[in-house]
N, C-alpha and C positions, 0 to 999 in steps of 0.2 A: 071404529078407526078414530083415532086423537085426533086433537086441532094443535100443529104445530105454531109457538110463537115465539118471541124474544123473552126472555126472562122479565118480570115484574110484569106480564100484559094477561096474565091467565084472569085476575080478578075481572079488569074490563069485557072481557072476551064472553066471561062465563055467562053473563044474564044475556048473550047471544046467542050460545051455541047448548046442543043437550050434550054434547060429546067430551069425550074427559079433554085433557086442553095437556100439551106437554111442552115444558120451555125448556129454553134451549139457551145457554149463552153462548157469545162470540167464539166462533170456529168448533162449538161442540155439534156432533152428529148425532141423526134418531135415522136407523134402518126400521121400517115398516116391514119392508120382505129381504129375501137374500138378494134382488137385484138389484135394490133403490136403496139408498141413501141421501138424507136431507140435513143439509148445514146451513149453519147458519153462518155467513159472511159480513163484514164492514156494509157489502151494496144490497145486501136482501137475502133469500133463502137460496140455495144450488139445492138442485135435485139431480141427480147421476141414477141412470136408469139405464140398463144397457148402454148404446151408444149415445144415449142423452145427454146431454150435457149442460140443462137451464134454468141461468140465475132469473129469475123472480125480482127484481128492483123494488128496492124500497124506499122511503123516506130520505135514505141517506146519497141517491143518486146523481141528487142534483149540483153535488158539491165535491163530491168523493174521486182520488184518482183509483183508477182500477187494475194497476200494475200488479199490485199484492193477490187479486181474485185469478187474473192472468197469469201470473205464476203458478198458480196451486191448483189450475181448473184449465180443463181443454172444454170452454166454452162454446155451445156452437150454436147455443140458440139462448136469446134474451127476450124477457116479456118485459116490457116497461110501459108506462101510465105518461102521456105525453100533452102538452097543451100549447096552444097559439096564444091565449085569449085572459087577460086579465077577470073576467069573470071565474074562471076557476083557480083563483088566485088561494080561498078555501081548501084546493087540494095539493095539501103542501110537499107529495109526493111525486108530483108531476114533474117532466122536466121539460124542457123547450123541444121541437124539434130538431135543431142543432144540437144539443145536448144527448138526446136518445142517438144521433150518428156519431158523436163522439165518445161513447160507450162503447158504442158497438164497435168501432174501432180501435177503439182500447183493448176490446176482450177479442178481437177478431170471430167476431159471431160471426154464422152464415146465416142465420134465420133470425127474425122479428117480429114480435105479437107487440103490436105497439095497443095500449088498452086507453080508454077515455071518459071523460061523462057525456060521453051526447053534446060537443059540444059545437061539432063540424058540421056544415051542410055539406049533402052529396058533392057541390063544387069544388069545395075548400079544403076537401080531405089531402094531405101531403103523401107524393110518392115517396117515400124513403128511400126507396129501393133503387133510386136515379144518385142519388147521395152518397151510398155506401156500395164499391165495384166489388167488393165479395159478395156480397149479399144476394143467398140462391132464392130466397122467399120471403114476403113483407105479407103479412096480415096483419088488418086493422079492425077492431072491432068495436061495435059501435057503444 
C-alpha cells in the first residue's frame, strides 16, 4: 500500500516509511480501490469511500477559507489537530478550538475527529459538540 503525500515530500518521508510513496499535485486524486478515492485539496487530503467523505485537515487549515472545498465535496467528516496552548506552537498544523469549529461550520461537517499532542488534562478537554449544532458525533483522541 503506498503512502500518499504532497508533491515534494517523498524524499523526507522515504526515510520513515518502507512503502512506496505516491505524490499528488493539488486537486489530483489517487484511487487505491474501486470505491475509494483520495484527493489533495488546499486544506488537506479528502478521502471518499462509499458514503464517507473525510477531510484530513493539514497545516493550511489555520488560515484557509474552506468554501472551495465545500463546493467541491459533500464533506461529512473532518479530522483535525487542535491546540489551546502555546506549548503546541511547534505543531504548525494545529488550530485553535474556535478555528476547528469554524472549519466544521464552513464544511457543514457532521462528524469531527479531534487530534492533539496530549496537551489536555482530563478536565480540560473541550466539548466541541456543544459549539457545532449540526454535529452528530465528536471524538477526541489522546
